[in-house]
C-alpha positions as CSV (number, residue, x, y, z in Angstrom):
1,M,0.0,0.0,0.0
2,K,1.4,3.3,-1.0
3,S,1.7,6.0,1.6
4,L,0.2,9.4,1.3
5,H,2.8,12.2,1.4
6,C,1.8,15.8,2.1
7,K,4.0,18.8,1.8
8,R,4.8,20.9,4.9
9,F,2.1,23.2,6.3
10,I,-0.6,21.4,4.3
11,T,-3.1,19.2,6.0
12,C,-4.3,16.2,4.0
13,L,-7.6,14.6,4.7
14,L,-9.3,11.6,3.2
15,L,-13.0,12.4,3.0
16,P,-15.9,10.3,1.9
17,I,-17.8,11.4,-1.2
18,I,-21.2,12.8,-0.2
19,P,-23.9,12.9,-2.9
20,L,-25.2,16.4,-3.6
21,V,-28.9,16.8,-2.9
22,I,-30.4,19.2,-5.3
23,G,-32.8,21.3,-3.3
24,E,-33.3,24.7,-1.8
25,D,-34.7,25.8,1.5
26,D,-35.3,29.5,0.7
27,I,-36.4,29.9,-2.9
28,A,-38.4,33.0,-2.3
29,R,-35.7,35.0,-0.6
30,N,-35.4,38.5,-2.1
31,K,-37.7,37.7,-5.0
32,L,-40.4,40.0,-6.3
33,T,-43.5,40.1,-4.0
34,F,-47.0,41.6,-4.0
35,Q,-49.8,41.9,-1.4
36,S,-53.5,42.7,-1.7
37,T,-53.2,46.0,0.1
38,T,-50.4,47.7,2.1
39,T,-50.2,49.4,5.5
40,Y,-47.3,51.7,4.4
41,P,-44.4,51.3,4.9
42,F,-44.9,47.6,5.7
43,I,-44.5,46.5,2.0
44,A,-44.7,42.9,0.8
45,S,-41.0,42.4,0.2
46,L,-40.3,42.7,4.0
47,A,-41.6,39.1,4.3
48,T,-38.7,37.7,2.2
49,D,-35.9,40.2,2.5
50,S,-32.6,39.5,4.1
51,T,-33.4,41.2,7.4
52,I,-35.5,39.0,9.8
53,E,-36.9,40.7,12.9
54,I,-40.0,40.1,15.0
55,N,-39.8,43.1,17.4
56,D,-39.3,45.8,14.8
57,F,-42.5,46.0,12.8
58,L,-40.8,48.2,10.2
59,K,-39.1,44.9,9.1
60,C,-42.4,43.0,8.6
61,S,-45.0,43.1,5.8
62,K,-48.6,44.0,6.5
63,T,-51.7,44.4,4.4
64,N,-54.3,47.1,5.0
65,Q,-57.5,45.1,4.4
66,T,-60.7,47.0,5.1
67,K,-62.7,44.7,2.9
68,G,-62.3,41.4,1.1
69,R,-59.7,38.7,1.7
70,A,-56.1,39.7,2.1
71,W,-53.4,37.9,0.1
72,W,-49.6,37.8,-0.3
73,T,-47.6,36.3,-3.2
74,A,-44.0,35.8,-4.3
75,D,-42.8,35.4,-7.8
76,L,-40.1,32.6,-7.8
77,E,-39.1,33.7,-11.4
78,E,-38.8,30.1,-12.6
79,I,-40.8,26.9,-12.2
80,Y,-40.1,25.1,-8.9
81,T,-41.5,22.0,-7.2
82,A,-42.6,23.4,-3.9
83,T,-42.8,21.1,-0.9
84,K,-43.0,23.4,2.2
85,V,-43.7,26.9,3.4
86,C,-42.5,28.2,6.8
87,I,-43.9,31.4,8.3
88,L,-42.5,33.6,11.1
89,N,-45.4,35.5,12.7
90,V,-45.1,38.9,14.4
91,N,-44.5,39.3,18.1
92,S,-47.5,41.4,18.9
93,P,-51.2,41.1,19.9
94,S,-52.2,41.0,16.2
95,A,-50.4,37.6,15.8
96,V,-53.6,35.8,16.7
97,D,-55.1,37.1,13.4
98,L,-52.9,34.7,11.4
99,K,-55.0,31.5,11.7
100,I,-57.2,30.7,8.8
101,F,-55.5,30.8,5.4
102,K,-54.5,28.8,2.3
103,I,-51.1,28.3,0.8
104,K,-51.1,27.9,-3.0
105,V,-48.6,27.1,-5.7
106,S,-49.4,28.6,-9.1
107,N,-48.2,29.7,-12.5
108,Y,-50.4,32.8,-12.2
109,P,-51.0,34.7,-8.9
110,L,-53.9,33.4,-6.8
111,E,-55.0,30.8,-9.3
112,G,-53.0,27.7,-8.3
113,A,-53.5,24.4,-6.5
114,V,-53.7,24.3,-2.7
115,C,-50.5,23.2,-1.0
116,S,-51.9,23.5,2.5
117,T,-55.0,24.7,4.3
118,V,-54.3,26.2,7.8
119,T,-57.1,26.4,10.4
120,N,-55.1,26.9,13.6
121,S,-53.3,30.0,14.8
122,V,-49.7,30.5,13.8
123,I,-47.5,30.6,16.9
124,T,-46.4,33.9,18.3
125,P,-42.6,33.8,18.1
126,T,-40.2,34.9,20.9
127,S,-37.1,34.9,18.6
128,T,-36.1,34.4,15.0
129,A,-34.9,30.8,15.6
130,S,-36.0,28.1,13.2
131,S,-38.1,26.5,16.0
132,Q,-40.3,29.7,16.0
133,Y,-41.4,29.2,12.5
134,S,-44.7,27.5,11.7
135,C,-44.1,25.1,8.8
136,Y,-46.7,23.6,6.4
137,S,-45.9,20.9,3.9
138,C,-47.7,20.4,0.7
139,G,-49.8,17.2,0.7
140,T,-48.4,16.5,-2.8
141,P,-45.4,18.5,-4.1
142,L,-46.7,21.1,-6.5
143,D,-45.0,22.8,-9.5
144,G,-45.3,26.5,-10.1
145,S,-43.6,29.9,-10.2
146,F,-45.7,31.7,-7.6
147,I,-46.3,31.1,-3.9
148,D,-49.6,32.5,-2.7
149,I,-51.0,32.9,0.8
150,E,-54.7,33.8,1.0
151,D,-56.5,34.7,4.2
152,Q,-59.9,33.1,4.4
153,D,-61.5,35.7,6.7
154,E,-62.9,39.0,5.5
155,A,-61.1,42.3,6.3
156,V,-58.3,40.7,8.3
157,N,-54.7,41.7,7.7
158,L,-51.8,39.4,6.8
159,H,-48.8,40.3,8.9
160,F,-45.5,38.4,8.2
161,C,-42.0,38.9,9.6
162,D,-40.5,36.2,7.4
163,I,-41.5,33.5,4.9
164,K,-39.3,30.6,3.8
165,V,-40.2,28.4,0.9
166,T,-38.6,25.0,0.3
167,G,-38.5,23.5,-3.2
168,T,-36.4,22.3,-6.1
169,Y,-35.8,23.9,-9.4
170,K,-37.6,22.2,-12.3
171,K,-37.4,24.4,-15.4
172,K,-37.5,27.8,-16.9
173,R,-40.9,29.6,-16.9
174,D,-42.6,29.6,-20.3
175,S,-43.7,33.2,-20.7
176,S,-45.4,32.3,-24.0
177,N,-47.9,30.1,-22.1
178,A,-48.7,30.9,-18.5
179,M,-47.5,34.5,-18.3
180,K,-49.5,36.1,-21.2
181,L,-50.4,39.2,-19.2
182,T,-49.8,42.8,-18.8
183,F,-51.5,45.7,-17.0
184,V,-51.7,48.1,-19.9
185,H,-52.4,49.0,-23.5
186,V,-50.0,47.8,-26.1
187,S,-49.3,49.4,-29.5
188,Y,-46.6,49.7,-32.1
189,I,-46.2,53.4,-31.9
190,P,-46.5,55.8,-29.0
191,N,-50.0,57.0,-29.8
192,T,-51.2,57.0,-26.2
193,M,-54.8,58.2,-26.7
194,N,-55.3,56.7,-30.1
195,A,-54.7,53.0,-29.5
196,L,-57.0,50.9,-31.7
197,P,-59.6,48.9,-29.8
198,N,-58.1,45.6,-30.9
199,E,-54.8,46.6,-29.3
200,I,-56.2,47.1,-25.8
201,C,-55.0,44.5,-23.3
202,F,-57.9,45.1,-20.9
203,R,-60.1,47.8,-19.5
204,Y,-60.2,48.2,-15.7
205,H,-62.9,50.5,-14.3
206,T,-63.1,49.3,-10.7
207,P,-61.6,51.7,-8.1
208,P,-59.7,50.4,-5.1
209,V,-62.2,49.1,-2.5
210,N,-60.3,46.7,-0.2
211,G,-57.8,49.1,1.4
212,F,-55.0,51.5,0.8
213,F,-52.3,50.8,-1.8
214,E,-54.4,48.0,-3.4
215,S,-52.7,45.6,-5.8
216,V,-54.5,44.2,-8.9
217,F,-53.5,41.4,-11.3
218,R,-55.0,41.4,-14.7
219,K,-54.5,39.3,-17.9
220,C,-54.8,40.6,-21.4
221,D,-58.0,39.5,-23.0
222,N,-56.0,38.3,-26.0
223,V,-52.4,37.7,-26.8
224,I,-51.0,41.0,-28.0
225,T,-47.6,41.9,-29.4
226,G,-46.1,45.4,-29.6
227,R,-43.1,47.5,-28.5
228,Y,-44.8,50.2,-26.4
229,I,-46.7,49.9,-23.2
230,I,-49.3,52.6,-22.6
231,N,-51.1,52.9,-19.3
232,G,-53.4,55.7,-18.4
233,A,-56.8,56.9,-17.4
234,D,-59.5,57.2,-20.0
235,P,-59.5,60.9,-21.2
236,G,-63.3,60.8,-21.0
237,F,-63.3,60.4,-17.2
238,P,-62.2,63.3,-14.9
239,V,-60.1,61.2,-12.6
240,K,-56.5,61.3,-11.3
241,F,-54.2,58.5,-12.5
242,Q,-51.6,57.4,-9.9
243,L,-49.4,54.3,-9.7
244,S,-46.8,53.4,-7.1
245,E,-45.6,50.3,-9.0
246,L,-46.2,48.6,-12.3
247,V,-45.1,45.1,-13.2
248,I,-45.5,43.7,-16.7
249,Y,-45.0,40.1,-17.8
250,G,-44.5,39.0,-21.4
251,Q,-42.2,37.3,-23.9
252,E,-39.9,38.8,-26.4
253,V,-41.1,38.1,-29.9
254,K,-38.4,39.7,-32.0
255,H,-35.7,42.4,-32.0
256,V,-36.8,45.7,-33.5
257,D,-35.2,49.1,-34.1
258,K,-34.8,51.2,-31.1
259,Y,-35.5,54.9,-30.7
260,D,-34.0,57.6,-28.6
261,N,-36.0,59.4,-25.9
262,N,-37.1,62.2,-28.3
263,I,-38.9,59.6,-30.4
264,Q,-38.1,61.7,-33.5
265,R,-34.9,60.2,-34.5
266,K,-34.3,56.5,-35.2
267,V,-31.2,55.1,-33.6
268,E,-29.5,52.1,-35.2
269,F,-27.8,49.5,-33.0
270,L,-25.3,47.2,-34.6
């Protein structure tokens, strides 16, 4: 048997080969998030950011639900097989409100299959240790690119200090299939007030009714291609048009010529 020789100052170890388990315990961390309404500044992303705190409410997300059912969702960006969701509640009297909700896995927000139905109060944590999380496993592993949490009571807030999602990567998201949506008009030229009727993604006439900073998801009525996104109030209605955030999903169809900010001069890109 040959001896193993090591050079000076170098430690040599014989280690067994350990198979790599392909899986992730935190697939929603720092991903794009939304919630039905918002008690500002407790925005949705505070439930999955890198700062985890239970005693500083500025580090936790919270809806502002005065009507309807509150929801929270995270965009995982790709298709994952989700197996478990762990929730860290707030350390406050409102912690008892987190008790009746559904966890879903979907390819479009709020339309997916149920991973778990919760009917008992989530524990009130005393620290951020892993033992203080309430974890819910999917009865059957589910594939999707969104994780949704929907309260089942009316006008009750969702208040999260942290959310961890366990799952394994499956494949890239097919934008041409599940994500055919946008929030706005689409047209080939910037003719904001003259978009043809067949170019309209959808019309939305319902004002916010469920609370402050309400979020809305809408799909295009039909698949539409174009290079300009136009979003605005109908000029026939005397209303103010305000947005705090706009997120658009779609798929690139082809490369086209680009224009500068003045729109008057074509700019060629090699």
